[in-house]
Backbone atoms as SQL, in Angstrom:
CREATE TABLE atoms (id INTEGER PRIMARY KEY, chain TEXT, resi INTEGER, resn TEXT, atom TEXT, x REAL, y REAL, z REAL);
INSERT INTO atoms VALUES
  (1, 'A', 1, 'MET', 'N', -164.137, 84.974, 158.881),
  (2, 'A', 1, 'MET', 'CA', -163.522, 84.171, 157.842),
  (3, 'A', 1, 'MET', 'C', -163.437, 84.950, 156.529),
  (4, 'A', 2, 'TYR', 'N', -164.522, 85.715, 156.260),
  (5, 'A', 2, 'TYR', 'CA', -164.546, 86.491, 155.021),
  (6, 'A', 2, 'TYR', 'C', -163.483, 87.569, 155.050),
  (7, 'A', 3, 'ASP', 'N', -163.250, 88.190, 156.169),
  (8, 'A', 3, 'ASP', 'CA', -162.248, 89.238, 156.290),
  (9, 'A', 3, 'ASP', 'C', -160.848, 88.697, 156.039),
  (10, 'A', 4, 'ILE', 'N', -160.589, 87.484, 156.514),
  (11, 'A', 4, 'ILE', 'CA', -159.264, 86.877, 156.315),
  (12, 'A', 4, 'ILE', 'C', -159.043, 86.583, 154.836),
  (13, 'A', 5, 'MET', 'N', -160.053, 86.064, 154.172),
  (14, 'A', 5, 'MET', 'CA', -159.939, 85.752, 152.742),
  (15, 'A', 5, 'MET', 'C', -159.796, 87.032, 151.921),
  (16, 'A', 6, 'ALA', 'N', -160.509, 88.081, 152.293),
  (17, 'A', 6, 'ALA', 'CA', -160.408, 89.357, 151.587),
  (18, 'A', 6, 'ALA', 'C', -159.026, 89.949, 151.783),
  (19, 'A', 7, 'ALA', 'N', -158.501, 89.872, 152.989),
  (20, 'A', 7, 'ALA', 'CA', -157.161, 90.392, 153.266),
  (21, 'A', 7, 'ALA', 'C', -156.119, 89.585, 152.499),
  (22, 'A', 8, 'PHE', 'N', -156.290, 88.255, 152.481),
  (23, 'A', 8, 'PHE', 'CA', -155.360, 87.400, 151.727),
  (24, 'A', 8, 'PHE', 'C', -155.418, 87.739, 150.238),
  (25, 'A', 9, 'GLY', 'N', -156.610, 87.928, 149.695),
  (26, 'A', 9, 'GLY', 'CA', -156.781, 88.277, 148.286),
  (27, 'A', 9, 'GLY', 'C', -156.149, 89.617, 147.960),
  (28, 'A', 10, 'MET', 'N', -156.319, 90.589, 148.870),
  (29, 'A', 10, 'MET', 'CA', -155.742, 91.907, 148.665),
  (30, 'A', 10, 'MET', 'C', -154.214, 91.832, 148.727),
  (31, 'A', 11, 'ALA', 'N', -153.678, 91.087, 149.678),
  (32, 'A', 11, 'ALA', 'CA', -152.230, 90.938, 149.813),
  (33, 'A', 11, 'ALA', 'C', -151.662, 90.229, 148.589),
  (34, 'A', 12, 'PHE', 'N', -152.364, 89.210, 148.116),
  (35, 'A', 12, 'PHE', 'CA', -151.913, 88.482, 146.924),
  (36, 'A', 12, 'PHE', 'C', -151.897, 89.414, 145.711),
  (37, 'A', 13, 'THR', 'N', -152.947, 90.211, 145.557),
  (38, 'A', 13, 'THR', 'CA', -153.034, 91.137, 144.433),
  (39, 'A', 13, 'THR', 'C', -151.923, 92.182, 144.499),
  (40, 'A', 14, 'LEU', 'N', -151.691, 92.741, 145.674),
  (41, 'A', 14, 'LEU', 'CA', -150.620, 93.710, 145.830),
  (42, 'A', 14, 'LEU', 'C', -149.256, 93.076, 145.567),
  (43, 'A', 15, 'GLY', 'N', -149.074, 91.855, 145.989),
  (44, 'A', 15, 'GLY', 'CA', -147.823, 91.137, 145.734),
  (45, 'A', 15, 'GLY', 'C', -147.592, 90.921, 144.247),
  (46, 'A', 16, 'VAL', 'N', -148.645, 90.523, 143.540),
  (47, 'A', 16, 'VAL', 'CA', -148.535, 90.308, 142.097),
  (48, 'A', 16, 'VAL', 'C', -148.243, 91.628, 141.397),
  (49, 'A', 17, 'LEU', 'N', -148.900, 92.700, 141.802),
  (50, 'A', 17, 'LEU', 'CA', -148.649, 94.008, 141.204),
  (51, 'A', 17, 'LEU', 'C', -147.219, 94.471, 141.479),
  (52, 'A', 18, 'ALA', 'N', -146.740, 94.259, 142.701),
  (53, 'A', 18, 'ALA', 'CA', -145.363, 94.630, 143.034),
  (54, 'A', 18, 'ALA', 'C', -144.375, 93.828, 142.199),
  (55, 'A', 19, 'LEU', 'N', -144.616, 92.528, 142.061),
  (56, 'A', 19, 'LEU', 'CA', -143.742, 91.678, 141.255),
  (57, 'A', 19, 'LEU', 'C', -143.757, 92.110, 139.788),
  (58, 'A', 20, 'ALA', 'N', -144.943, 92.409, 139.270),
  (59, 'A', 20, 'ALA', 'CA', -145.048, 92.852, 137.879),
  (60, 'A', 20, 'ALA', 'C', -144.310, 94.176, 137.688),
  (61, 'A', 21, 'THR', 'N', -144.436, 95.085, 138.656),
  (62, 'A', 21, 'THR', 'CA', -143.742, 96.366, 138.573),
  (63, 'A', 21, 'THR', 'C', -142.233, 96.161, 138.562),
  (64, 'A', 22, 'ILE', 'N', -141.749, 95.290, 139.435),
  (65, 'A', 22, 'ILE', 'CA', -140.312, 95.003, 139.490),
  (66, 'A', 22, 'ILE', 'C', -139.824, 94.424, 138.169),
  (67, 'A', 23, 'ILE', 'N', -140.581, 93.497, 137.618),
  (68, 'A', 23, 'ILE', 'CA', -140.198, 92.875, 136.347),
  (69, 'A', 23, 'ILE', 'C', -140.165, 93.917, 135.237),
  (70, 'A', 24, 'ILE', 'N', -141.139, 94.802, 135.197),
  (71, 'A', 24, 'ILE', 'CA', -141.182, 95.840, 134.153),
  (72, 'A', 24, 'ILE', 'C', -140.003, 96.794, 134.305),
  (73, 'A', 25, 'VAL', 'N', -139.727, 97.226, 135.535),
  (74, 'A', 25, 'VAL', 'CA', -138.625, 98.163, 135.765),
  (75, 'A', 25, 'VAL', 'C', -137.294, 97.521, 135.375),
  (76, 'A', 26, 'VAL', 'N', -137.079, 96.272, 135.777),
  (77, 'A', 26, 'VAL', 'CA', -135.824, 95.591, 135.441),
  (78, 'A', 26, 'VAL', 'C', -135.704, 95.398, 133.932),
  (79, 'A', 27, 'SER', 'N', -136.808, 95.083, 133.271),
  (80, 'A', 27, 'SER', 'CA', -136.785, 94.909, 131.816),
  (81, 'A', 27, 'SER', 'C', -136.409, 96.221, 131.117),
  (82, 'A', 28, 'ILE', 'N', -137.007, 97.325, 131.552),
  (83, 'A', 28, 'ILE', 'CA', -136.686, 98.624, 130.962),
  (84, 'A', 28, 'ILE', 'C', -135.226, 98.968, 131.225),
  (85, 'A', 29, 'TRP', 'N', -134.763, 98.717, 132.442),
  (86, 'A', 29, 'TRP', 'CA', -133.369, 98.996, 132.808),
  (87, 'A', 29, 'TRP', 'C', -132.400, 98.214, 131.919),
  (88, 'A', 30, 'GLN', 'N', -132.684, 96.938, 131.714),
  (89, 'A', 30, 'GLN', 'CA', -131.821, 96.109, 130.880),
  (90, 'A', 30, 'GLN', 'C', -131.871, 96.533, 129.415),
  (91, 'A', 31, 'PHE', 'N', -133.042, 96.930, 128.946),
  (92, 'A', 31, 'PHE', 'CA', -133.156, 97.418, 127.573),
  (93, 'A', 31, 'PHE', 'C', -132.297, 98.670, 127.387),
  (94, 'A', 32, 'ALA', 'N', -132.367, 99.582, 128.359),
  (95, 'A', 32, 'ALA', 'CA', -131.568, 100.808, 128.284),
  (96, 'A', 32, 'ALA', 'C', -130.075, 100.481, 128.334),
  (97, 'A', 33, 'ALA', 'N', -129.681, 99.544, 129.177),
  (98, 'A', 33, 'ALA', 'CA', -128.269, 99.150, 129.259),
  (99, 'A', 33, 'ALA', 'C', -127.810, 98.542, 127.940),
  (100, 'A', 34, 'ASN', 'N', -128.660, 97.771, 127.304),
  (101, 'A', 34, 'ASN', 'CA', -128.339, 97.165, 126.015),
  (102, 'A', 34, 'ASN', 'C', -128.149, 98.238, 124.943),
  (103, 'A', 35, 'GLU', 'N', -129.022, 99.236, 124.941),
  (104, 'A', 35, 'GLU', 'CA', -128.909, 100.321, 123.973),
  (105, 'A', 35, 'GLU', 'C', -127.630, 101.135, 124.206),
  (106, 'A', 36, 'ARG', 'N', -127.290, 101.370, 125.478),
  (107, 'A', 36, 'ARG', 'CA', -126.042, 102.085, 125.781),
  (108, 'A', 36, 'ARG', 'C', -124.834, 101.290, 125.297),
  (109, 'A', 37, 'ALA', 'N', -124.884, 99.978, 125.466),
  (110, 'A', 37, 'ALA', 'CA', -123.772, 99.141, 125.010),
  (111, 'A', 37, 'ALA', 'C', -123.649, 99.198, 123.486),
  (112, 'A', 38, 'LYS', 'N', -124.771, 99.160, 122.785),
  (113, 'A', 38, 'LYS', 'CA', -124.740, 99.252, 121.319),
  (114, 'A', 38, 'LYS', 'C', -124.159, 100.594, 120.878),
  (115, 'A', 39, 'ALA', 'N', -124.554, 101.668, 121.547),
  (116, 'A', 39, 'ALA', 'CA', -124.038, 102.990, 121.201),
  (117, 'A', 39, 'ALA', 'C', -122.539, 103.061, 121.465),
  (118, 'A', 40, 'SER', 'N', -122.101, 102.458, 122.541),
  (119, 'A', 40, 'SER', 'CA', -120.674, 102.456, 122.873),
  (120, 'A', 40, 'SER', 'C', -119.880, 101.691, 121.814),
  (121, 'A', 41, 'ILE', 'N', -120.392, 100.565, 121.385),
  (122, 'A', 41, 'ILE', 'CA', -119.717, 99.772, 120.349),
  (123, 'A', 41, 'ILE', 'C', -119.648, 100.564, 119.047),
  (124, 'A', 42, 'ALA', 'N', -120.725, 101.249, 118.704),
  (125, 'A', 42, 'ALA', 'CA', -120.737, 102.057, 117.473),
  (126, 'A', 42, 'ALA', 'C', -119.704, 103.180, 117.562),
  (127, 'A', 43, 'ARG', 'N', -119.607, 103.841, 118.733),
  (128, 'A', 43, 'ARG', 'CA', -118.610, 104.906, 118.908),
  (129, 'A', 43, 'ARG', 'C', -117.200, 104.349, 118.782),
  (130, 'A', 44, 'GLU', 'N', -116.952, 103.195, 119.393),
  (131, 'A', 44, 'GLU', 'CA', -115.622, 102.600, 119.320),
  (132, 'A', 44, 'GLU', 'C', -115.268, 102.208, 117.888),
  (133, 'A', 45, 'GLU', 'N', -116.227, 101.706, 117.148),
  (134, 'A', 45, 'GLU', 'CA', -115.994, 101.336, 115.755),
  (135, 'A', 45, 'GLU', 'C', -115.677, 102.575, 114.916),
  (136, 'A', 46, 'ALA', 'N', -116.426, 103.651, 115.144),
  (137, 'A', 46, 'ALA', 'CA', -116.166, 104.903, 114.423),
  (138, 'A', 46, 'ALA', 'C', -114.781, 105.442, 114.769),
  (139, 'A', 47, 'TYR', 'N', -114.398, 105.346, 116.033),
  (140, 'A', 47, 'TYR', 'CA', -113.079, 105.816, 116.455),
  (141, 'A', 47, 'TYR', 'C', -111.978, 104.975, 115.820),
  (142, 'A', 48, 'ARG', 'N', -112.186, 103.665, 115.751),
  (143, 'A', 48, 'ARG', 'CA', -111.191, 102.778, 115.129),
  (144, 'A', 48, 'ARG', 'C', -111.030, 103.123, 113.650),
  (145, 'A', 49, 'LYS', 'N', -112.150, 103.368, 112.973),
  (146, 'A', 49, 'LYS', 'CA', -112.102, 103.723, 111.558),
  (147, 'A', 49, 'LYS', 'C', -111.377, 105.057, 111.364),
  (148, 'A', 50, 'LEU', 'N', -111.662, 106.020, 112.233),
  (149, 'A', 50, 'LEU', 'CA', -110.993, 107.314, 112.156),
  (150, 'A', 50, 'LEU', 'C', -109.492, 107.161, 112.388),
  (151, 'A', 51, 'ALA', 'N', -109.113, 106.327, 113.337),
  (152, 'A', 51, 'ALA', 'CA', -107.693, 106.107, 113.617),
  (153, 'A', 51, 'ALA', 'C', -106.998, 105.467, 112.416),
  (154, 'A', 52, 'GLU', 'N', -107.659, 104.507, 111.774),
  (155, 'A', 52, 'GLU', 'CA', -107.077, 103.878, 110.587),
  (156, 'A', 52, 'GLU', 'C', -106.911, 104.884, 109.454),
  (157, 'A', 53, 'GLU', 'N', -107.934, 105.721, 109.245),
  (158, 'A', 53, 'GLU', 'CA', -107.853, 106.733, 108.194),
  (159, 'A', 53, 'GLU', 'C', -106.744, 107.739, 108.489),
  (160, 'A', 54, 'SER', 'N', -106.591, 108.098, 109.758),
  (161, 'A', 54, 'SER', 'CA', -105.533, 109.032, 110.142),
  (162, 'A', 54, 'SER', 'C', -104.152, 108.431, 109.898),
  (163, 'A', 55, 'ALA', 'N', -103.994, 107.166, 110.226),
  (164, 'A', 55, 'ALA', 'CA', -102.707, 106.508, 110.006),
  (165, 'A', 55, 'ALA', 'C', -102.393, 106.440, 108.515),
  (166, 'A', 56, 'LYS', 'N', -103.407, 106.163, 107.714),
  (167, 'A', 56, 'LYS', 'CA', -103.213, 106.108, 106.263),
  (168, 'A', 56, 'LYS', 'C', -102.829, 107.482, 105.718),
  (169, 'A', 57, 'ALA', 'N', -103.525, 108.518, 106.192),
  (170, 'A', 57, 'ALA', 'CA', -103.214, 109.877, 105.743),
  (171, 'A', 57, 'ALA', 'C', -101.806, 110.270, 106.158),
  (172, 'A', 58, 'GLN', 'N', -101.420, 109.897, 107.362),
  (173, 'A', 58, 'GLN', 'CA', -100.071, 110.217, 107.833),
  (174, 'A', 58, 'GLN', 'C', -99.018, 109.531, 106.964),
  (175, 'A', 59, 'THR', 'N', -99.257, 108.294, 106.590),
  (176, 'A', 59, 'THR', 'CA', -98.330, 107.580, 105.714),
  (177, 'A', 59, 'THR', 'C', -98.220, 108.279, 104.362),
  (178, 'A', 60, 'GLU', 'N', -99.367, 108.719, 103.840),
  (179, 'A', 60, 'GLU', 'CA', -99.351, 109.424, 102.552),
  (180, 'A', 60, 'GLU', 'C', -98.581, 110.738, 102.654),
  (181, 'A', 61, 'ILE', 'N', -98.730, 111.433, 103.765),
  (182, 'A', 61, 'ILE', 'CA', -98.004, 112.699, 103.963),
  (183, 'A', 61, 'ILE', 'C', -96.505, 112.450, 104.025),
  (184, 'A', 62, 'VAL', 'N', -96.110, 111.404, 104.720),
  (185, 'A', 62, 'VAL', 'CA', -94.681, 111.072, 104.818),
  (186, 'A', 62, 'VAL', 'C', -94.118, 110.769, 103.436),
  (187, 'A', 63, 'GLU', 'N', -94.858, 110.028, 102.643),
  (188, 'A', 63, 'GLU', 'CA', -94.403, 109.704, 101.283),
  (189, 'A', 63, 'GLU', 'C', -94.287, 110.968, 100.437),
  (190, 'A', 64, 'ALA', 'N', -95.260, 111.874, 100.580),
  (191, 'A', 64, 'ALA', 'CA', -95.204, 113.118, 99.818),
  (192, 'A', 64, 'ALA', 'C', -94.002, 113.955, 100.242),
  (193, 'A', 65, 'LEU', 'N', -93.721, 113.992, 101.537),
  (194, 'A', 65, 'LEU', 'CA', -92.557, 114.746, 102.016),
  (195, 'A', 65, 'LEU', 'C', -91.255, 114.152, 101.497),
  (196, 'A', 66, 'LYS', 'N', -91.215, 112.831, 101.394),
  (197, 'A', 66, 'LYS', 'CA', -90.006, 112.194, 100.852),
  (198, 'A', 66, 'LYS', 'C', -89.764, 112.632, 99.412),
  (199, 'A', 67, 'GLU', 'N', -90.846, 112.841, 98.672),
  (200, 'A', 67, 'GLU', 'CA', -90.719, 113.286, 97.285),
  (201, 'A', 67, 'GLU', 'C', -90.356, 114.777, 97.208),
  (202, 'A', 68, 'ILE', 'N', -90.848, 115.569, 98.144),
  (203, 'A', 68, 'ILE', 'CA', -90.646, 117.018, 98.104),
  (204, 'A', 68, 'ILE', 'C', -89.246, 117.419, 98.569),
  (205, 'A', 69, 'ARG', 'N', -88.704, 116.731, 99.550),
  (206, 'A', 69, 'ARG', 'CA', -87.415, 117.125, 100.125),
  (207, 'A', 69, 'ARG', 'C', -86.298, 117.267, 99.093),
  (208, 'A', 70, 'PRO', 'N', -86.110, 116.296, 98.200),
  (209, 'A', 70, 'PRO', 'CA', -85.041, 116.488, 97.199),
  (210, 'A', 70, 'PRO', 'C', -85.298, 117.701, 96.301),
  (211, 'A', 71, 'LYS', 'N', -86.549, 117.971, 95.979),
  (212, 'A', 71, 'LYS', 'CA', -86.870, 119.123, 95.134),
  (213, 'A', 71, 'LYS', 'C', -86.551, 120.422, 95.859),
  (214, 'A', 72, 'ILE', 'N', -86.856, 120.466, 97.170),
  (215, 'A', 72, 'ILE', 'CA', -86.544, 121.663, 97.954),
  (216, 'A', 72, 'ILE', 'C', -85.034, 121.861, 98.027),
  (217, 'A', 73, 'ALA', 'N', -84.301, 120.784, 98.230),
  (218, 'A', 73, 'ALA', 'CA', -82.838, 120.879, 98.275),
  (219, 'A', 73, 'ALA', 'C', -82.307, 121.409, 96.949),
  (220, 'A', 74, 'GLU', 'N', -82.895, 120.965, 95.857),
  (221, 'A', 74, 'GLU', 'CA', -82.480, 121.422, 94.534),
  (222, 'A', 74, 'GLU', 'C', -82.770, 122.919, 94.359),
  (223, 'A', 75, 'ILE', 'N', -83.929, 123.369, 94.836),
  (224, 'A', 75, 'ILE', 'CA', -84.280, 124.785, 94.746),
  (225, 'A', 75, 'ILE', 'C', -83.331, 125.618, 95.603),
  (226, 'A', 76, 'GLU', 'N', -83.026, 125.132, 96.809),
  (227, 'A', 76, 'GLU', 'CA', -82.079, 125.855, 97.685),
  (228, 'A', 76, 'GLU', 'C', -80.707, 125.987, 97.015),
  (229, 'A', 77, 'LYS', 'N', -80.271, 124.925, 96.365),
  (230, 'A', 77, 'LYS', 'CA', -78.979, 124.940, 95.690),
  (231, 'A', 77, 'LYS', 'C', -78.998, 125.969, 94.559),
  (232, 'A', 78, 'LEU', 'N', -80.093, 125.982, 93.815),
  (233, 'A', 78, 'LEU', 'CA', -80.249, 126.921, 92.727),
  (234, 'A', 78, 'LEU', 'C', -80.239, 128.357, 93.228),
  (235, 'A', 79, 'LEU', 'N', -80.928, 128.615, 94.333),
  (236, 'A', 79, 'LEU', 'CA', -80.975, 129.963, 94.918),
  (237, 'A', 79, 'LEU', 'C', -79.594, 130.392, 95.406),
  (238, 'A', 80, 'ARG', 'N', -78.831, 129.492, 95.968),
  (239, 'A', 80, 'ARG', 'CA', -77.473, 129.829, 96.424),
  (240, 'A', 80, 'ARG', 'C', -76.591, 130.199, 95.240),
  (241, 'A', 81, 'GLU', 'N', -76.778, 129.487, 94.134),
  (242, 'A', 81, 'GLU', 'CA', -75.984, 129.772, 92.947),
  (243, 'A', 81, 'GLU', 'C', -76.349, 131.124, 92.342),
  (244, 'A', 82, 'VAL', 'N', -77.606, 131.527, 92.466),
  (245, 'A', 82, 'VAL', 'CA', -78.069, 132.785, 91.896),
  (246, 'A', 82, 'VAL', 'C', -77.507, 133.949, 92.705),
  (247, 'A', 83, 'GLU', 'N', -77.358, 133.791, 94.001),
  (248, 'A', 83, 'GLU', 'CA', -76.840, 134.873, 94.849),
  (249, 'A', 83, 'GLU', 'C', -75.445, 135.142, 94.442);
């Protein structure tokens, strides 16, 4: 009778340890997945900000070119007259 109770106690203890190990591993896994998701969101936000800044810079360049083109045409005309 004592052997059966000892075996049952040992099996119960091993079962509890296995369950605790599984819970710890799953918790760590989920924590790591959560951190990866946060990092991914931060990267996407940085990329979105960079894209917005690039679009703004491109618009500014286009506006500057619109201002420069007539001046270049004027210089070309002047150079043709000098020749």
